gemmi code that builds the backbone of each chain (N, CA, C; Angstrom):
import gemmi

chains = {
    "A": [
        ("MET", (87.767, 135.284, 182.124), (88.322, 134.635, 181.111), (87.714, 133.278, 180.979)),
        ("THR", (87.729, 132.907, 179.655), (87.083, 131.595, 179.168), (88.111, 130.442, 179.704)),
        ("TYR", (87.512, 129.336, 179.619), (88.317, 128.128, 179.826), (89.459, 127.937, 178.764)),
        ("THR", (89.052, 128.268, 177.527), (89.978, 128.173, 176.376), (91.236, 129.299, 176.717)),
        ("GLN", (90.974, 130.293, 177.152), (91.900, 131.432, 177.243), (92.847, 131.005, 178.487)),
        ("LEU", (92.175, 130.625, 179.570), (92.788, 130.091, 180.676), (93.830, 128.980, 180.325)),
        ("ALA", (93.300, 128.022, 179.477), (94.123, 126.958, 179.291), (95.337, 127.114, 178.444)),
        ("VAL", (95.243, 128.055, 177.624), (96.365, 128.517, 176.879), (97.495, 129.163, 177.624)),
        ("ALA", (96.797, 130.121, 178.461), (97.802, 130.832, 179.453), (98.496, 129.871, 180.445)),
        ("GLY", (97.691, 128.758, 180.724), (98.207, 127.775, 181.768), (99.428, 127.167, 181.014)),
        ("VAL", (99.228, 126.743, 179.795), (100.330, 126.009, 179.156), (101.612, 126.935, 178.960)),
        ("LEU", (101.298, 128.147, 178.571), (102.490, 128.974, 178.465), (103.279, 129.190, 179.710)),
        ("ALA", (102.417, 129.466, 180.789), (103.126, 129.632, 182.085), (103.846, 128.405, 182.482)),
        ("THR", (103.271, 127.102, 182.170), (103.920, 125.840, 182.512), (105.258, 125.640, 181.795)),
        ("ILE", (105.165, 125.989, 180.491), (106.361, 125.859, 179.721), (107.616, 126.953, 180.391)),
        ("ALA", (107.160, 127.998, 180.638), (108.068, 129.037, 181.307), (108.598, 128.430, 182.690)),
        ("LEU", (107.730, 127.697, 183.459), (108.078, 127.178, 184.650), (109.322, 126.101, 184.477)),
        ("ASP", (108.947, 125.191, 183.523), (109.864, 124.183, 183.230), (111.115, 124.631, 182.724)),
        ("LEU", (111.172, 125.429, 181.650), (112.303, 125.785, 181.059), (113.109, 126.910, 181.710)),
        ("TRP", (112.585, 127.989, 182.365), (113.201, 129.097, 182.889), (113.233, 129.282, 184.262)),
        ("VAL", (112.050, 129.031, 184.890), (111.994, 129.238, 186.400), (112.719, 128.110, 187.193)),
        ("LEU", (112.168, 126.902, 187.012), (112.678, 125.730, 187.671), (113.938, 125.214, 186.991)),
        ("ARG", (114.153, 125.564, 185.661), (115.064, 125.007, 184.814), (115.214, 123.539, 184.867)),
        ("THR", (114.042, 122.942, 185.001), (114.094, 121.452, 185.073), (114.267, 120.888, 183.537)),
        ("ARG", (113.722, 121.582, 182.535), (113.859, 121.298, 181.233), (113.485, 119.848, 180.847)),
        ("LEU", (112.268, 119.504, 181.512), (111.794, 118.139, 181.130), (111.155, 118.261, 179.598)),
        ("LEU", (110.840, 119.375, 179.225), (110.214, 119.580, 177.815), (111.292, 119.204, 176.733)),
        ("ARG", (112.472, 119.071, 177.087), (113.612, 118.796, 176.133), (114.155, 117.439, 176.316)),
        ("ARG", (113.321, 116.618, 177.116), (114.001, 115.186, 177.294), (112.958, 114.170, 176.782)),
        ("ARG", (113.605, 113.223, 176.319), (112.947, 112.066, 175.687), (112.153, 111.331, 176.783)),
        ("VAL", (112.716, 111.239, 178.026), (111.878, 110.519, 179.004), (110.564, 111.084, 179.298)),
        ("PHE", (110.524, 112.489, 179.235), (109.238, 113.236, 179.383), (108.146, 112.882, 178.398)),
        ("TRP", (108.636, 112.911, 177.073), (107.737, 112.836, 175.882), (107.167, 111.478, 175.891)),
        ("VAL", (108.095, 110.369, 176.231), (107.528, 109.029, 176.190), (106.416, 108.812, 177.342)),
        ("SER", (106.895, 109.417, 178.554), (105.861, 109.311, 179.786), (104.588, 110.088, 179.276)),
        ("TYR", (104.798, 111.159, 178.705), (103.667, 111.954, 178.299), (102.601, 111.257, 177.420)),
        ("ALA", (103.299, 110.550, 176.456), (102.508, 109.865, 175.462), (101.564, 108.779, 176.114)),
        ("ILE", (102.223, 108.064, 177.241), (101.433, 107.157, 177.943), (100.243, 107.700, 178.794)),
        ("ILE", (100.672, 108.880, 179.385), (99.760, 109.536, 180.426), (98.539, 110.074, 179.525)),
        ("VAL", (98.733, 110.587, 178.364), (97.926, 111.166, 177.541), (96.776, 110.395, 177.027)),
        ("PHE", (97.264, 108.951, 176.712), (96.449, 107.996, 176.382), (95.426, 107.683, 177.352)),
        ("PHE", (95.981, 107.479, 178.717), (94.975, 107.220, 179.734), (94.162, 108.494, 180.134)),
        ("GLN", (94.648, 109.597, 179.873), (93.854, 110.745, 180.127), (92.509, 110.725, 179.189)),
        ("LEU", (92.808, 110.368, 177.854), (91.759, 110.407, 176.905), (90.704, 109.267, 177.343)),
        ("VAL", (91.142, 108.186, 177.968), (90.315, 107.206, 178.385), (89.410, 107.458, 179.535)),
        ("THR", (90.089, 108.029, 180.701), (89.416, 108.319, 181.880), (88.647, 109.691, 181.872)),
        ("ASN", (89.287, 110.566, 181.176), (88.361, 111.893, 180.867), (87.262, 111.681, 180.043)),
        ("GLY", (87.452, 110.790, 179.219), (86.229, 110.356, 178.222), (85.116, 109.812, 179.132)),
        ("VAL", (85.588, 109.050, 180.183), (84.387, 108.487, 180.964), (83.820, 109.619, 181.718)),
        ("LEU", (84.674, 110.574, 182.275), (84.010, 111.600, 183.207), (83.178, 112.536, 182.259)),
        ("THR", (83.545, 112.784, 181.129), (82.859, 113.868, 180.406), (81.783, 113.246, 179.506)),
        ("GLY", (82.125, 111.897, 178.990), (81.058, 111.232, 178.076), (79.776, 110.880, 178.979)),
        ("LEU", (80.160, 110.475, 180.175), (79.002, 110.090, 181.035), (78.350, 111.368, 181.797)),
        ("ARG", (78.968, 112.475, 181.450), (78.416, 113.792, 181.967), (78.437, 113.934, 183.425)),
        ("ILE", (79.517, 113.247, 183.956), (79.866, 113.405, 185.403), (80.448, 114.863, 185.674)),
        ("VAL", (81.170, 115.282, 184.658), (81.603, 116.607, 184.602), (81.197, 117.364, 183.418)),
        ("ARG", (80.494, 118.499, 183.454), (79.769, 119.017, 182.373), (80.301, 120.560, 182.069)),
        ("TYR", (80.303, 120.813, 180.846), (81.070, 122.014, 180.424), (80.057, 122.995, 179.851)),
        ("ASP", (80.383, 124.440, 180.296), (79.508, 125.514, 179.746), (80.051, 125.691, 178.384)),
        ("GLY", (79.089, 125.603, 177.180), (79.524, 125.837, 175.855), (79.942, 127.283, 175.546)),
        ("ASP", (79.812, 128.203, 176.496), (80.185, 129.592, 176.336), (81.716, 129.694, 176.812)),
        ("ALA", (82.205, 128.648, 177.569), (83.563, 128.814, 178.163), (84.569, 128.077, 177.300)),
        ("ILE", (83.999, 127.300, 176.324), (84.972, 126.365, 175.492), (84.887, 126.597, 174.129)),
        ("LEU", (85.715, 126.020, 173.203), (85.379, 126.269, 171.831), (84.228, 125.362, 171.390)),
        ("GLY", (84.044, 124.321, 171.823), (82.864, 123.459, 171.454), (81.636, 123.803, 172.303)),
        ("GLY", (80.673, 122.818, 172.097), (79.288, 123.153, 172.732), (79.053, 122.499, 173.975)),
        ("ASP", (77.943, 122.452, 174.512), (77.414, 121.953, 175.814), (77.464, 120.429, 175.791)),
        ("LEU", (77.199, 119.872, 174.554), (77.086, 118.481, 174.656), (78.227, 117.630, 174.187)),
        ("PRO", (78.681, 116.577, 175.094), (79.796, 115.783, 174.438), (79.682, 115.069, 173.296)),
        ("VAL", (80.463, 115.304, 172.366), (80.578, 114.620, 171.032), (81.781, 113.786, 171.154)),
        ("PHE", (81.744, 112.630, 170.586), (82.984, 111.828, 170.697), (84.176, 112.430, 170.020)),
        ("LEU", (83.928, 113.042, 168.789), (85.074, 113.607, 168.208), (84.440, 114.734, 167.300)),
        ("GLY", (85.156, 115.893, 167.365), (84.519, 117.069, 166.640), (83.930, 117.962, 167.565)),
        ("GLU", (83.601, 119.174, 167.047), (83.028, 120.303, 167.733), (83.865, 120.644, 168.949)),
        ("GLY", (85.180, 120.685, 168.754), (86.058, 121.158, 169.809), (86.250, 120.036, 170.864)),
        ("ARG", (85.917, 118.863, 170.601), (86.010, 117.691, 171.397), (86.796, 116.616, 170.973)),
        ("ILE", (87.565, 116.025, 171.920), (88.240, 114.745, 171.552), (87.925, 113.752, 172.475)),
        ("ALA", (87.601, 112.506, 172.215), (87.009, 111.383, 173.124), (86.013, 112.204, 174.227)),
        ("TYR", (85.035, 112.923, 173.689), (84.027, 113.512, 174.618), (84.603, 114.802, 175.373)),
        ("ALA", (85.862, 114.905, 175.570), (86.319, 115.964, 176.430), (86.700, 117.235, 175.475)),
        ("PRO", (86.520, 118.488, 176.134), (86.822, 119.685, 175.457), (88.369, 119.474, 175.164)),
        ("VAL", (88.758, 120.080, 173.967), (90.263, 119.968, 173.808), (91.096, 120.778, 174.707)),
        ("GLU", (90.354, 121.801, 175.458), (90.960, 122.483, 176.438), (91.429, 121.622, 177.541)),
        ("ASP", (90.777, 120.565, 177.730), (91.139, 119.584, 178.893), (92.708, 118.974, 178.563)),
        ("LEU", (93.037, 118.718, 177.296), (94.223, 118.451, 176.895), (95.319, 119.401, 177.364)),
        ("LEU", (94.969, 120.678, 177.288), (95.943, 121.750, 177.836), (96.012, 121.767, 179.153)),
        ("PHE", (94.916, 121.695, 179.757), (94.756, 121.584, 181.240), (95.655, 120.316, 181.757)),
        ("GLY", (95.405, 119.226, 181.207), (96.096, 118.096, 181.684), (97.688, 118.230, 181.404)),
        ("PHE", (98.031, 118.811, 180.357), (99.389, 119.013, 180.039), (100.049, 120.036, 181.213)),
        ("ALA", (99.367, 120.934, 181.420), (99.824, 121.964, 182.484), (99.929, 121.248, 183.876)),
        ("LEU", (99.043, 120.334, 184.139), (98.968, 119.688, 185.540), (100.187, 118.655, 185.619)),
        ("VAL", (100.383, 117.874, 184.519), (101.286, 116.901, 184.459), (102.684, 117.400, 184.360)),
        ("VAL", (102.954, 118.445, 183.562), (104.416, 119.091, 183.317), (104.627, 119.775, 184.694)),
        ("GLN", (103.786, 120.523, 185.298), (104.015, 121.160, 186.592), (104.422, 120.169, 187.718)),
        ("THR", (103.773, 119.027, 187.688), (104.046, 118.083, 188.661), (105.437, 117.484, 188.393)),
        ("LEU", (105.668, 116.986, 187.095), (107.000, 116.377, 186.957), (108.035, 117.280, 187.237)),
        ("ALA", (107.912, 118.689, 186.795), (108.988, 119.674, 187.047), (109.405, 119.749, 188.378)),
        ("TRP", (108.332, 119.903, 189.258), (108.486, 119.955, 190.714), (109.170, 118.675, 191.261)),
        ("TRP", (108.744, 117.571, 190.781), (109.413, 116.295, 191.301), (110.840, 116.274, 190.976)),
        ("VAL", (111.248, 116.730, 189.750), (112.631, 116.732, 189.508), (113.351, 117.864, 190.079)),
        ("PHE", (112.654, 118.968, 190.341), (113.109, 120.185, 191.069), (113.608, 119.710, 192.615)),
        ("TRP", (112.634, 119.003, 193.111), (112.844, 118.643, 194.651), (113.978, 117.609, 194.662)),
        ("GLY", (113.996, 116.628, 193.694), (115.081, 115.712, 193.744), (116.397, 116.311, 193.512)),
        ("ARG", (116.514, 117.273, 192.578), (117.806, 118.036, 192.305), (118.183, 118.750, 193.612)),
        ("ARG", (117.152, 119.373, 194.304), (117.593, 120.065, 195.801), (118.005, 118.885, 196.887)),
        ("GLY", (117.919, 117.743, 196.492), (118.272, 116.572, 197.450), (117.304, 116.148, 198.181)),
        ("VAL", (115.967, 116.420, 197.973), (114.830, 115.864, 198.739), (114.498, 114.387, 198.089)),
        ("GLN", (115.029, 113.466, 198.878), (114.972, 111.990, 198.380), (115.217, 111.837, 196.923)),
        ("ARG", (116.370, 112.192, 196.559), (116.926, 111.995, 195.066), (116.986, 110.429, 195.073)),
        ("GLU", (117.419, 109.736, 196.238), (117.669, 108.403, 196.372), (116.432, 107.833, 197.270)),
        ("PRO", (116.122, 106.546, 197.131), (116.611, 105.529, 196.111), (116.037, 106.009, 194.720)),
        ("ARG", (116.697, 105.887, 193.673), (116.271, 106.236, 192.356), (115.380, 104.952, 191.831)),
        ("SER", (114.835, 105.135, 190.751), (113.985, 104.154, 190.262), (114.783, 102.946, 189.498)),
        ("GLY", (114.132, 101.805, 189.365), (114.775, 100.706, 188.674), (115.863, 100.044, 189.332)),
        ("PRO", (116.501, 98.875, 188.822), (115.860, 98.409, 187.540), (114.682, 97.668, 187.639)),
        ("PRO", (113.947, 97.496, 186.362), (112.826, 96.433, 186.477), (113.069, 95.198, 187.145)),
        ("ARG", (112.063, 94.501, 187.540), (112.319, 93.287, 188.314), (112.720, 92.248, 187.026)),
        ("MET", (113.408, 91.148, 187.379), (113.854, 90.137, 186.309), (112.836, 89.541, 185.566)),
        ("TRP", (111.627, 89.270, 185.880), (110.768, 88.850, 185.070), (110.194, 89.827, 184.142)),
        ("LEU", (110.531, 91.043, 184.267), (110.050, 92.007, 183.168), (111.239, 92.358, 182.287)),
        ("ARG", (112.389, 92.095, 182.851), (113.535, 92.493, 181.831), (113.638, 91.594, 180.809)),
        ("GLY", (114.195, 91.924, 179.715), (114.475, 91.098, 178.572), (113.292, 90.556, 177.946)),
        ("GLY", (112.047, 90.715, 178.601), (110.821, 90.253, 177.978), (110.041, 91.571, 177.402)),
        ("ALA", (108.979, 91.850, 178.173), (107.971, 92.785, 177.513), (108.717, 94.111, 177.288)),
        ("LEU", (109.769, 94.572, 178.145), (110.255, 95.852, 178.029), (111.410, 95.888, 177.029)),
        ("GLY", (112.308, 94.748, 177.068), (113.305, 94.756, 176.113), (114.399, 95.671, 176.026)),
        ("SER", (114.499, 96.349, 177.235), (115.553, 97.417, 177.211), (116.946, 96.870, 177.815)),
        ("ALA", (116.770, 95.811, 178.332), (118.037, 95.203, 178.962), (118.011, 93.704, 178.691)),
        ("GLY", (119.193, 92.943, 178.656), (119.206, 91.627, 178.800), (118.687, 91.276, 180.207)),
        ("SER", (118.234, 89.802, 180.260), (117.767, 89.433, 181.486), (118.872, 89.286, 182.672)),
        ("ASP", (120.081, 89.103, 182.252), (121.128, 89.087, 183.202), (121.984, 90.309, 182.984)),
        ("GLY", (121.686, 91.319, 182.210), (122.800, 92.409, 182.098), (122.472, 93.377, 183.095)),
        ("PRO", (123.548, 94.271, 183.162), (123.557, 95.305, 184.215), (122.425, 96.241, 183.868)),
        ("PRO", (122.124, 97.120, 184.851), (120.944, 98.078, 184.661), (121.476, 98.927, 183.357)),
        ("PRO", (120.287, 99.538, 182.732), (120.731, 100.210, 181.587), (121.530, 101.552, 181.926)),
        ("GLY", (122.327, 101.740, 181.034), (123.307, 102.936, 181.108), (122.391, 104.151, 181.420)),
        ("ARG", (122.949, 105.100, 182.009), (122.354, 106.373, 182.420), (122.915, 107.558, 181.773)),
        ("GLU", (123.908, 107.469, 180.960), (124.414, 108.689, 180.504), (124.309, 108.681, 178.904)),
        ("GLY", (124.244, 109.642, 178.318), (124.363, 109.802, 176.869), (123.134, 109.586, 176.096)),
        ("ASP", (122.214, 108.928, 176.653), (121.039, 108.592, 175.851), (119.698, 109.242, 176.559)),
        ("GLY", (119.972, 110.074, 177.413), (118.740, 110.834, 178.130), (118.271, 111.973, 177.405)),
        ("GLU", (118.934, 112.387, 176.219), (118.542, 113.816, 175.736), (117.836, 113.616, 174.454)),
        ("ALA", (116.714, 114.386, 174.325), (116.143, 114.424, 173.014), (117.050, 114.766, 172.009)),
        ("PRO", (116.973, 114.339, 170.660), (117.889, 114.691, 169.738), (117.683, 116.385, 169.213)),
    ],
    "B": [
        ("MET", (75.852, 103.878, 195.053), (76.953, 103.464, 194.416), (77.344, 104.489, 193.305)),
        ("SER", (76.431, 105.034, 192.684), (76.552, 105.995, 191.578), (77.299, 107.193, 192.287)),
        ("HIS", (77.071, 107.651, 193.435), (77.961, 108.563, 193.979), (79.454, 108.488, 193.863)),
        ("LEU", (79.681, 107.191, 193.860), (81.416, 106.811, 193.694), (81.817, 106.606, 192.233)),
        ("ALA", (80.952, 107.272, 191.237), (81.420, 107.082, 189.920), (82.812, 107.998, 189.785)),
        ("TYR", (82.714, 109.217, 190.065), (83.975, 109.881, 189.892), (85.199, 109.369, 190.599)),
        ("VAL", (84.955, 108.995, 191.836), (86.132, 108.566, 192.533), (86.548, 107.200, 192.189)),
        ("GLY", (85.631, 106.409, 191.563), (85.852, 105.192, 190.906), (86.995, 105.309, 189.881)),
        ("VAL", (86.666, 106.430, 188.913), (87.676, 106.530, 188.034), (89.091, 106.848, 188.523)),
        ("LEU", (89.029, 107.578, 189.658), (90.304, 107.970, 190.325), (90.910, 106.744, 190.780)),
        ("ALA", (90.034, 105.758, 191.478), (90.577, 104.525, 191.952), (91.318, 103.631, 190.825)),
        ("PHE", (90.604, 103.783, 189.662), (91.175, 103.070, 188.499), (92.418, 103.438, 188.193)),
        ("CYS", (92.716, 104.902, 188.232), (94.105, 105.498, 188.000), (95.100, 105.070, 188.947)),
        ("LEU", (94.670, 105.038, 190.316), (95.536, 104.666, 191.396), (95.930, 103.075, 191.245)),
        ("ALA", (95.037, 102.239, 190.914), (95.267, 100.818, 190.818), (96.104, 100.586, 189.502)),
        ("GLY", (95.737, 101.391, 188.531), (96.356, 101.121, 187.325), (97.871, 101.487, 187.275)),
        ("THR", (98.309, 102.263, 188.222), (99.786, 102.690, 188.273), (100.471, 102.155, 189.535)),
        ("ALA", (99.780, 101.798, 190.561), (100.279, 101.167, 191.876), (101.441, 99.917, 191.510)),
        ("TRP", (101.012, 99.120, 190.529), (101.872, 97.940, 190.284), (103.164, 98.319, 189.692)),
        ("LEU", (103.316, 99.582, 189.062), (104.724, 99.965, 188.641), (105.831, 100.066, 189.898)),
        ("GLU", (105.199, 100.323, 191.059), (105.996, 100.586, 192.275), (106.723, 99.291, 192.489)),
        ("VAL", (106.064, 98.033, 192.226), (106.644, 96.816, 192.385), (107.493, 96.331, 191.270)),
        ("ALA", (106.572, 96.381, 190.056), (107.363, 95.648, 189.057), (108.477, 96.436, 188.359)),
        ("LEU", (108.474, 97.686, 188.291), (109.450, 98.554, 187.854), (110.404, 99.234, 188.931)),
        ("ARG", (110.094, 98.880, 190.109), (110.590, 99.547, 191.209), (110.942, 101.097, 191.172)),
        ("THR", (109.668, 101.657, 190.997), (109.579, 103.221, 190.746), (110.118, 103.988, 191.865)),
        ("ARG", (109.778, 103.360, 193.152), (110.149, 104.037, 194.392), (109.633, 105.319, 194.656)),
        ("VAL", (108.469, 105.509, 194.167), (107.674, 106.821, 194.213), (107.077, 106.922, 195.682)),
        ("TYR", (106.193, 105.934, 195.904), (105.592, 105.933, 197.237), (106.605, 105.839, 198.342)),
        ("ARG", (107.627, 105.257, 198.026), (108.808, 105.166, 199.020), (109.341, 106.481, 199.381)),
        ("ARG", (109.378, 107.262, 198.357), (109.871, 108.569, 198.479), (108.756, 109.587, 198.705)),
        ("TRP", (107.825, 109.227, 199.693), (106.833, 110.093, 199.930), (106.888, 111.562, 200.269)),
        ("ARG", (108.060, 111.943, 200.981), (108.160, 113.199, 201.276), (108.379, 114.027, 199.864)),
        ("ARG", (109.190, 113.631, 199.157), (109.527, 114.306, 197.833), (108.134, 114.364, 197.165)),
        ("LEU", (107.282, 113.264, 197.083), (105.964, 113.302, 196.618), (105.144, 114.434, 197.052)),
        ("LEU", (105.034, 114.327, 198.460), (104.269, 115.442, 199.111), (104.707, 116.702, 198.866)),
        ("ALA", (106.056, 117.032, 198.734), (106.613, 118.376, 198.430), (106.171, 118.706, 197.024)),
        ("THR", (106.035, 117.648, 196.096), (105.614, 118.030, 194.702), (104.214, 118.417, 194.689)),
        ("ILE", (103.350, 117.540, 195.406), (101.967, 117.899, 195.440), (101.674, 119.213, 196.017)),
        ("ALA", (102.282, 119.470, 197.144), (102.162, 120.858, 197.788), (102.449, 122.043, 196.794)),
        ("CYS", (103.120, 121.995, 195.854), (103.603, 122.967, 194.982), (102.541, 123.006, 193.828)),
        ("VAL", (101.928, 121.934, 193.571), (101.107, 121.926, 192.333), (99.521, 122.004, 192.591)),
        ("LEU", (99.215, 121.397, 193.837), (97.700, 121.277, 194.164), (97.052, 122.697, 194.344)),
        ("PRO", (97.726, 123.547, 195.120), (97.047, 124.900, 195.358), (96.828, 125.607, 194.075)),
        ("VAL", (97.842, 125.506, 193.066), (97.562, 126.195, 191.746), (96.265, 125.678, 191.133)),
        ("PHE", (96.150, 124.429, 191.042), (95.055, 123.753, 190.316), (93.669, 124.020, 191.023)),
        ("VAL", (93.833, 123.935, 192.348), (92.531, 124.140, 193.168), (92.057, 125.629, 192.957)),
        ("ILE", (92.891, 126.481, 192.833), (92.608, 127.929, 192.498), (91.879, 127.939, 191.205)),
        ("TRP", (92.641, 127.434, 190.215), (92.021, 127.339, 188.903), (90.658, 126.777, 188.953)),
        ("ASP", (90.456, 125.615, 189.663), (89.173, 124.862, 189.877), (87.950, 125.877, 190.454)),
        ("LEU", (88.469, 126.574, 191.498), (87.475, 127.432, 192.201), (87.028, 128.479, 191.214)),
        ("TYR", (87.999, 129.105, 190.390), (87.671, 130.128, 189.520), (86.789, 129.681, 188.555)),
        ("ALA", (87.010, 128.459, 187.987), (86.261, 127.787, 186.919), (84.795, 127.629, 187.408)),
        ("ILE", (84.645, 127.026, 188.639), (83.406, 126.636, 189.217), (82.532, 127.941, 189.356)),
        ("ALA", (83.242, 128.964, 189.897), (82.587, 130.330, 190.202), (82.220, 130.963, 188.790)),
        ("GLN", (82.999, 130.791, 187.799), (82.395, 131.388, 186.453), (81.534, 130.414, 185.739)),
        ("GLY", (81.366, 129.229, 186.362), (80.468, 128.153, 185.594), (81.161, 127.539, 184.401)),
        ("HIS", (82.454, 127.574, 184.277), (83.136, 126.927, 183.206), (82.696, 125.314, 183.197)),
        ("TRP", (82.656, 124.795, 184.274), (82.043, 123.311, 184.539), (81.347, 123.086, 185.800)),
        ("THR", (80.491, 122.148, 185.629), (79.686, 121.643, 186.819), (79.789, 120.278, 187.034)),
        ("PHE", (79.477, 119.721, 188.067), (79.637, 118.260, 188.444), (78.140, 117.638, 188.782)),
        ("ASP", (77.905, 116.616, 188.318), (76.675, 115.800, 188.508), (76.691, 115.525, 189.993)),
        ("PRO", (75.709, 116.062, 190.832), (75.654, 115.707, 192.105), (75.307, 114.229, 192.436)),
        ("GLU", (74.693, 113.639, 191.311), (74.373, 112.248, 191.626), (75.474, 111.169, 191.466)),
        ("ARG", (76.605, 111.765, 190.800), (77.700, 110.847, 190.666), (79.010, 111.370, 191.122)),
        ("THR", (78.930, 112.284, 192.071), (80.059, 112.662, 192.820), (79.799, 112.521, 194.309)),
        ("THR", (80.629, 112.496, 195.173), (80.620, 112.016, 196.542), (79.538, 113.020, 197.297)),
        ("GLY", (79.433, 114.306, 196.794), (78.511, 115.138, 197.465), (79.118, 116.014, 198.618)),
        ("ILE", (80.327, 115.577, 198.733), (81.065, 116.346, 199.770), (81.704, 117.615, 199.190)),
        ("LEU", (81.347, 118.811, 199.621), (81.833, 120.070, 199.007), (82.744, 120.852, 199.889)),
        ("PHE", (83.836, 121.184, 199.421), (84.634, 122.406, 200.318), (84.134, 123.721, 199.917)),
        ("PRO", (84.471, 124.617, 200.755), (84.002, 125.960, 200.373), (84.248, 126.396, 198.886)),
        ("GLY", (83.497, 127.102, 198.476), (83.423, 127.510, 197.085), (83.064, 126.425, 196.090)),
        ("ASN", (82.065, 125.431, 196.643), (81.497, 124.360, 196.032), (82.502, 123.511, 195.358)),
        ("LEU", (83.598, 123.417, 195.786), (84.626, 122.503, 195.309), (84.425, 120.956, 195.780)),
        ("PRO", (84.150, 120.123, 194.982), (83.902, 118.809, 195.386), (85.198, 118.054, 195.883)),
        ("LEU", (84.950, 117.197, 196.832), (86.085, 116.495, 197.294), (86.713, 115.745, 196.210)),
        ("ASP", (85.866, 115.223, 195.393), (86.362, 114.380, 194.219), (87.405, 115.100, 193.347)),
        ("GLU", (87.251, 116.396, 193.243), (88.177, 117.240, 192.452), (89.462, 117.349, 193.282)),
        ("VAL", (89.408, 117.602, 194.607), (90.753, 117.691, 195.317), (91.386, 116.268, 195.257)),
        ("LEU", (90.727, 115.217, 195.342), (91.413, 113.874, 195.061), (91.936, 113.730, 193.682)),
        ("PHE", (91.208, 114.280, 192.703), (91.893, 114.214, 191.369), (93.165, 115.020, 191.367)),
        ("PHE", (93.424, 115.937, 192.067), (94.618, 116.707, 192.173), (95.637, 116.030, 192.924)),
        ("LEU", (95.304, 114.995, 193.600), (96.253, 114.103, 194.369), (96.629, 112.876, 193.487)),
        ("VAL", (95.578, 112.381, 192.894), (95.838, 111.084, 192.207), (96.470, 111.162, 190.878)),
        ("ILE", (96.064, 112.394, 190.149), (96.896, 112.448, 188.817), (98.335, 112.790, 189.014)),
        ("PRO", (98.695, 113.625, 189.803), (100.174, 113.835, 190.170), (100.948, 112.465, 190.425)),
        ("ILE", (100.322, 111.796, 191.402), (100.992, 110.514, 191.776), (101.047, 109.559, 190.457)),
        ("ALA", (100.106, 109.412, 189.805), (100.082, 108.544, 188.645), (101.101, 109.134, 187.651)),
        ("SER", (101.242, 110.284, 187.500), (102.114, 111.006, 186.612), (103.523, 110.576, 186.971)),
        ("VAL", (103.936, 110.857, 188.109), (105.174, 110.559, 188.649), (105.480, 109.154, 188.517)),
        ("LEU", (104.532, 108.328, 188.820), (104.850, 106.834, 188.703), (105.198, 106.506, 187.374)),
        ("THR", (104.514, 107.197, 186.379), (104.811, 106.780, 184.896), (106.216, 107.247, 184.505)),
        ("LEU", (106.444, 108.655, 184.900), (107.769, 108.983, 184.530), (108.904, 108.162, 185.138)),
        ("GLU", (108.691, 107.779, 186.291), (109.908, 106.942, 187.030), (109.920, 105.506, 186.424)),
        ("ALA", (108.555, 105.093, 185.864), (108.528, 103.710, 185.278), (109.292, 103.692, 183.910)),
        ("VAL", (109.132, 104.815, 183.282), (109.886, 104.867, 181.965), (111.332, 105.074, 182.221)),
        ("ARG", (111.734, 105.772, 183.227), (113.031, 106.075, 183.595), (113.628, 104.578, 183.955)),
        ("SER", (112.866, 103.892, 184.743), (113.280, 102.515, 185.168), (113.714, 101.689, 183.989)),
        ("ALA", (112.620, 101.544, 183.048), (112.703, 100.615, 181.938), (113.744, 101.047, 180.890)),
        ("LYS", (113.866, 102.304, 180.729), (114.743, 102.760, 179.574), (116.120, 103.294, 180.185)),
        ("GLY", (116.201, 103.651, 181.439), (117.479, 104.132, 182.062), (117.761, 105.534, 181.619)),
        ("TRP", (116.898, 106.351, 181.079), (116.986, 107.796, 180.785), (117.056, 108.675, 181.836)),
        ("SER", (117.825, 109.680, 181.769), (117.991, 110.658, 183.037), (116.684, 111.561, 182.829)),
        ("VAL", (116.344, 111.940, 184.060), (115.258, 112.938, 184.110), (115.725, 114.273, 184.604)),
        ("GLY", (117.003, 114.408, 184.968), (117.642, 115.663, 185.137), (117.682, 115.923, 186.585)),
        ("ASP", (117.553, 114.967, 187.504), (117.708, 115.228, 189.079), (119.090, 114.792, 189.568)),
        ("ASP", (119.881, 114.425, 188.568), (121.344, 113.986, 188.879), (122.168, 115.279, 189.217)),
        ("PRO", (122.843, 115.228, 190.413), (123.605, 116.446, 190.718), (124.741, 116.618, 189.759)),
        ("SER", (125.227, 115.551, 189.258), (126.421, 115.510, 188.318), (126.067, 116.136, 187.030)),
        ("GLU", (124.924, 116.233, 186.743), (124.474, 116.850, 185.524), (124.253, 118.290, 185.520)),
        ("PRO", (124.975, 119.046, 184.854), (124.790, 120.556, 184.949), (123.343, 120.933, 184.572)),
        ("GLU", (122.952, 122.000, 185.339), (121.633, 122.371, 184.979), (121.418, 122.931, 183.600)),
        ("ASP", (122.479, 123.488, 183.026), (122.322, 123.987, 181.657), (122.606, 122.753, 180.627)),
        ("ALA", (122.484, 121.583, 181.005), (122.733, 120.581, 179.916), (121.746, 120.862, 178.937)),
        ("PRO", (122.041, 120.575, 177.615), (121.162, 120.817, 176.413), (119.836, 119.926, 176.478)),
    ],
}
model = gemmi.Model(1)
for chain_id, residues in chains.items():
    chain = gemmi.Chain(chain_id)
    for i, (resn, *xyz) in enumerate(residues, 1):
        res = gemmi.Residue()
        res.name, res.seqid = resn, gemmi.SeqId(i, " ")
        for name, pos in zip(("N", "CA", "C"), xyz):
            atom = gemmi.Atom()
            atom.name, atom.element = name, gemmi.Element(name[0])
            atom.pos, atom.b_iso = gemmi.Position(*pos), 0.0
            res.add_atom(atom)
        chain.add_residue(res)
    model.add_chain(chain)
structure = gemmi.Structure()
structure.add_model(model)
structure.setup_entities()
């Protein structure tokens, strides 16, 4: 199989893992998509370094694009083959799904994360007043 | 030094997310057993994918800018570290967003599995 075929299969298997096998359903949560937006930005930067400097090199026969890293176009985004976005999606979603799965099973569900330290609250993050209680945890966790 | 180019990128990912553990109290490293259980479920899948891709020639690594330490199947140490570092950085990001926004990630026992 080519990298392209494997990457598409990997994404489909990952979606099935999250929605139906582990039933973690991160793909239906706002918290996942916001996290993923941050992750994918840094993926483009770091993967751009790895592929743009040709530390990792791809066979043009295995991907949609060609052998040479182009910044944008010819099947590449920020030098990396578009297939890497699918690969990264699979890696990140599988990781987060297993993280939630083990938490739900009672493996170190506690101590949960947050709240941010005082000097972050009310300022850069703006999600809670500087003296307010930790942000509410129910009702707003679901994607619309 | 150039042999450390790949692992240097990984070090950037680790350093770029480690501060979240303090500033946003993500408590991911503190929950290291859960983190290890997570990595144990993901790493083998992607190592197998990597071994297949290397065997098929889908991708190759610049021997001058990787550590040169190879596992069986010509799998560079750098790649194995990638499959450790990226999951750690991903979980830290998720828990940081949860900390900042207070959104549920679905590991709460009071939340039914079938919640929409």
